[in-house]
C-alpha positions as CSV (number, residue, x, y, z in Angstrom):
1,X,0.0,0.0,0.0
2,X,1.4,3.4,-1.1
3,X,-0.7,6.5,-0.3
4,X,-0.3,9.7,-2.3
5,X,0.0,12.3,0.4
6,X,0.2,16.1,0.7
7,X,1.1,18.3,3.7
8,X,-0.7,21.6,4.0
9,X,0.8,24.1,6.5
10,X,1.8,27.7,6.3
11,X,4.8,27.2,8.6
12,X,7.9,26.0,6.7
13,X,9.5,24.4,9.8
14,X,6.3,22.5,10.6
15,X,6.1,21.2,7.0
16,X,9.8,20.2,7.1
17,X,9.5,18.4,10.5
18,X,6.5,16.4,9.4
19,X,7.9,15.5,6.0
20,X,11.1,14.2,7.6
21,X,9.1,12.0,10.0
22,X,6.8,10.7,7.2
23,X,9.9,9.5,5.3
24,X,10.2,6.8,7.9
25,X,6.9,5.3,6.8
26,X,6.9,3.2,3.7
27,X,3.2,3.6,3.1
28,X,3.5,7.4,2.6
29,X,4.2,8.8,-0.9
30,X,4.7,12.5,-0.2
31,X,3.9,14.1,-3.6
32,X,3.9,17.8,-2.6
33,X,3.9,20.3,0.2
34,X,1.5,23.2,0.2
35,X,2.0,26.5,2.1
36,X,-1.6,27.6,2.0
37,X,-5.1,26.4,1.3
38,X,-5.2,27.5,-2.3
39,X,-2.2,25.4,-3.1
40,X,-3.9,22.5,-1.4
41,X,-6.9,22.8,-3.6
42,X,-4.8,23.0,-6.7
43,X,-2.8,19.9,-5.6
44,X,-6.0,17.9,-5.0
45,X,-7.3,19.0,-8.4
46,X,-4.0,18.0,-10.1
47,X,-3.1,14.8,-8.3
48,X,-5.0,11.7,-7.0
49,X,-4.5,12.7,-3.4
50,X,-5.5,10.0,-1.0
51,X,-4.2,11.5,2.3
52,X,-3.9,15.1,3.5
53,X,-2.2,16.3,6.6
54,X,-4.0,19.6,7.1
55,X,-3.2,22.6,9.3
56,X,-6.2,24.3,10.7
57,X,-4.9,27.8,11.5
58,X,-3.7,29.3,8.2
59,X,-4.0,32.7,6.7
60,X,-6.2,33.0,3.6
61,X,-8.1,29.7,3.5
62,X,-8.0,28.0,6.9
63,X,-8.3,24.2,7.2
64,X,-12.1,24.2,7.5
65,X,-12.4,26.5,4.5
66,X,-10.2,24.1,2.5
67,X,-12.6,21.3,3.2
68,X,-15.5,23.5,2.3
69,X,-13.9,24.4,-1.0
70,X,-13.2,20.7,-1.8
71,X,-16.9,20.0,-1.3
72,X,-18.1,23.1,-3.3
73,X,-15.9,22.2,-6.2
74,X,-16.9,18.6,-6.3
75,X,-13.3,17.4,-5.9
76,X,-12.4,14.0,-4.4
77,X,-12.1,14.3,-0.7
78,X,-8.8,12.8,0.6
79,X,-8.6,11.2,4.0
80,X,-7.8,14.1,6.4
81,X,-5.5,14.2,9.4
82,X,-5.6,17.5,11.2
83,X,-2.3,19.1,12.3
84,X,-3.0,21.7,14.9
85,X,-1.6,23.9,17.7
86,X,-5.0,23.9,19.5
87,X,-4.9,22.6,23.0
88,X,-6.4,19.3,24.1
89,X,-9.7,20.8,25.2
90,X,-10.4,22.7,22.0
91,X,-9.5,19.7,19.8
92,X,-12.6,17.9,21.2
93,X,-14.8,20.1,19.1
94,X,-13.7,18.4,15.9
95,X,-11.7,15.3,16.7
96,X,-14.7,13.1,16.0
97,X,-14.9,14.4,12.4
98,X,-11.3,13.6,11.3
99,X,-9.6,10.3,10.9
100,X,-7.1,11.6,13.4
101,X,-5.2,14.7,14.5
102,X,-1.7,15.5,15.5
103,X,-0.6,18.2,17.9
104,X,2.3,20.4,16.9
105,X,5.1,19.6,16.9
106,X,4.4,16.1,15.8
107,X,6.4,13.4,17.6
108,X,7.3,10.0,16.2
109,X,5.3,7.9,18.6
110,X,2.1,9.9,18.0
111,X,2.7,9.9,14.2
112,X,3.1,6.1,14.2
113,X,-0.2,5.8,15.9
114,X,-1.8,7.9,13.2
115,X,-0.2,5.9,10.4
116,X,-1.6,2.7,12.0
117,X,-5.1,4.3,12.0
118,X,-4.6,5.3,8.3
119,X,-3.6,1.8,7.3
120,X,-6.6,0.3,9.1
121,X,-8.8,2.9,7.4
122,X,-7.7,2.0,3.9
123,X,-7.8,-1.7,4.6
124,X,-11.4,-1.4,5.9
125,X,-14.6,0.1,4.4
126,X,-14.9,3.2,6.5
127,X,-14.2,5.7,3.8
128,X,-17.9,6.7,3.4
129,X,-18.3,7.3,7.1
130,X,-15.1,9.4,7.2
131,X,-16.3,11.6,4.3
132,X,-19.7,12.0,6.0
133,X,-18.0,13.2,9.2
134,X,-15.9,15.8,7.2
135,X,-19.1,17.1,5.5
136,X,-20.7,17.3,8.9
137,X,-17.7,19.3,10.1
138,X,-18.1,21.7,7.2
139,X,-21.8,22.1,8.1
140,X,-20.9,22.8,11.7
141,X,-18.4,25.5,10.8
142,X,-20.1,27.1,7.8
143,X,-23.8,26.6,8.8
144,X,-24.8,24.7,5.7
145,X,-27.2,21.7,5.8
146,X,-24.9,18.7,5.7
147,X,-27.7,16.2,4.9
148,X,-28.5,18.2,1.8
149,X,-24.9,18.4,0.9
150,X,-24.5,14.6,1.2
151,X,-27.6,14.0,-0.9
152,X,-26.4,16.3,-3.6
153,X,-23.0,14.7,-3.6
154,X,-24.5,11.2,-3.8
155,X,-26.6,12.2,-6.8
156,X,-23.8,14.1,-8.6
157,X,-25.9,17.3,-8.3
158,X,-24.5,20.8,-8.2
159,X,-24.1,21.8,-4.6
160,X,-26.5,24.4,-3.4
161,X,-24.2,25.9,-0.8
162,X,-25.2,29.6,-0.5
163,X,-22.7,32.3,0.0
164,X,-25.1,33.6,2.6
165,X,-25.7,31.0,5.2
166,X,-29.0,30.7,7.2
167,X,-26.9,29.9,10.3
168,X,-24.1,31.8,12.0
169,X,-21.9,29.2,13.8
170,X,-20.3,30.6,16.9
171,X,-17.6,28.5,18.6
172,X,-17.4,28.7,22.4
173,X,-14.7,26.5,23.9
174,X,-15.4,23.0,22.7
175,X,-19.0,23.7,21.5
176,X,-20.5,25.3,18.4
177,X,-23.7,27.2,18.8
178,X,-25.7,27.5,15.5
179,X,-27.5,30.8,15.7
180,X,-30.2,31.3,13.0
181,X,-29.3,34.4,11.0
182,X,-33.0,35.5,10.9
183,X,-32.9,35.7,14.8
184,X,-30.0,38.1,15.0
185,X,-31.1,41.6,16.1
186,X,-27.8,43.5,15.7
187,X,-24.1,43.0,16.0
188,X,-21.7,45.4,17.5
189,X,-17.9,45.4,18.0
190,X,-16.3,45.1,21.4
191,X,-12.5,45.3,20.9
192,X,-11.3,42.2,19.0
193,X,-14.7,40.5,19.4
194,X,-18.2,40.9,18.0
195,X,-21.3,40.8,20.3
196,X,-24.1,39.0,18.4
197,X,-27.4,40.0,19.9
198,X,-30.2,37.6,19.0
199,X,-33.4,36.0,20.2
200,X,-33.5,32.4,21.2
201,X,-36.3,29.8,20.8
202,X,-38.1,31.2,23.8
203,X,-38.0,34.7,22.3
204,X,-35.5,35.8,25.0
205,X,-32.7,38.1,24.0
206,X,-29.2,36.5,24.2
207,X,-25.7,37.7,23.4
208,X,-23.0,35.6,21.8
209,X,-19.3,36.5,21.6
210,X,-17.7,35.9,18.2
211,X,-14.1,36.4,17.2
212,X,-14.4,37.9,13.7
213,X,-13.9,41.2,12.1
214,X,-16.8,43.5,11.1
215,X,-15.6,43.2,7.5
216,X,-15.8,39.4,7.6
217,X,-19.3,39.5,9.1
218,X,-20.5,42.1,6.6
219,X,-19.3,39.8,3.8
220,X,-21.0,36.7,5.4
221,X,-24.4,38.3,6.0
222,X,-26.9,39.0,3.2
223,X,-26.9,42.7,2.5
224,X,-30.6,42.5,1.7
225,X,-31.3,41.7,5.3
226,X,-28.4,43.4,7.2
227,X,-27.5,47.1,7.2
228,X,-24.2,48.6,8.3
229,X,-25.3,51.6,10.3
230,X,-22.0,52.4,12.0
231,X,-18.4,51.4,11.6
232,X,-18.9,49.2,14.6
233,X,-22.5,48.0,14.2
234,X,-24.6,45.9,11.8
235,X,-28.3,45.6,12.2
236,X,-31.0,43.3,10.9
237,X,-33.5,45.5,9.2
238,X,-36.4,43.1,10.1
239,X,-36.2,44.3,13.6
240,X,-36.0,48.0,12.9
241,X,-39.0,50.0,14.1
242,X,-38.1,53.5,12.8
243,X,-35.3,55.8,11.6
244,X,-35.0,59.1,13.6
245,X,-33.1,62.3,13.6
246,X,-32.3,64.6,16.5
247,X,-32.1,68.4,16.7
248,X,-28.3,68.2,17.0
249,X,-28.1,66.5,13.6
250,X,-27.5,63.0,14.9
251,X,-29.4,60.0,13.5
252,X,-30.4,56.7,15.2
253,X,-32.4,53.6,14.6
254,X,-35.1,52.5,17.1
255,X,-35.4,48.7,17.3
256,X,-38.7,46.9,17.9
257,X,-37.5,46.1,21.4
258,X,-36.9,49.8,22.1
259,X,-33.1,49.7,21.7
260,X,-31.6,52.8,20.1
261,X,-28.6,52.4,17.8
262,X,-26.6,55.3,16.5
263,X,-26.4,55.9,12.7
264,X,-23.1,57.6,11.7
265,X,-23.3,60.3,9.1
266,X,-21.3,58.3,6.6
267,X,-23.9,55.5,6.6
268,X,-27.0,57.7,6.9
269,X,-28.0,57.7,3.2
270,X,-27.4,53.9,2.8
271,X,-29.5,53.2,5.9
272,X,-32.4,55.3,4.5
273,X,-32.2,53.6,1.2
274,X,-32.1,50.1,2.7
275,X,-35.0,50.7,5.0
276,X,-37.1,52.1,2.1
277,X,-36.2,49.2,-0.2
């Protein structure tokens, strides 16, 4: 058994260390090393990649986004082993989805255990279950319906993954909360974090903490539903009651729950247009 393998990691030393250790295993045919997610996608498109050692934290496309891109483009999904600097607690959030994971820096004993798992996998009939777990992981992270994704994959249909998800996944420790986008009231910045104000199933207001930039959120949310009313605030126009101005020339939105949100002058005209559309 000889497995065509790629390493995907933005850290040169991490790639080098792993590649040296993999040379000790006859089953591994290391065909290329990728320094980012886009190179990984190109390698998977160009070669019959059977096994991928995938870093999770990378600039550009992170490890989860690499998996999402493989699914979106209909490419053959290789068996995935995560390579990560996450601590043991955080790894529990996704270890059930991958064939295995390796903590950085990889040591020989742990890598040997992983290689044994890989051999057992390819000698058995668990490939379908592994692919299903990876699709489920993409669903958890991106908010898309994994059952629908699996059905479309099975029937060779074009994947209906929307660029604007109905779910905003929010990771908190080892758990992922799936917040329906339609239930988000507004989002405001708090330093390096975003506060996502939403209503839960009992119609109570809740606040979730999310580590994303305002720009990333603005790109992820449907502009037909969400309005940028301030450099640090995005609001769901479904929950806007009225747009008001004050004598001093300031503008603000009144939400249906009575909350007032300031509208900066630079966003005033766009807010007016969005509310009237």
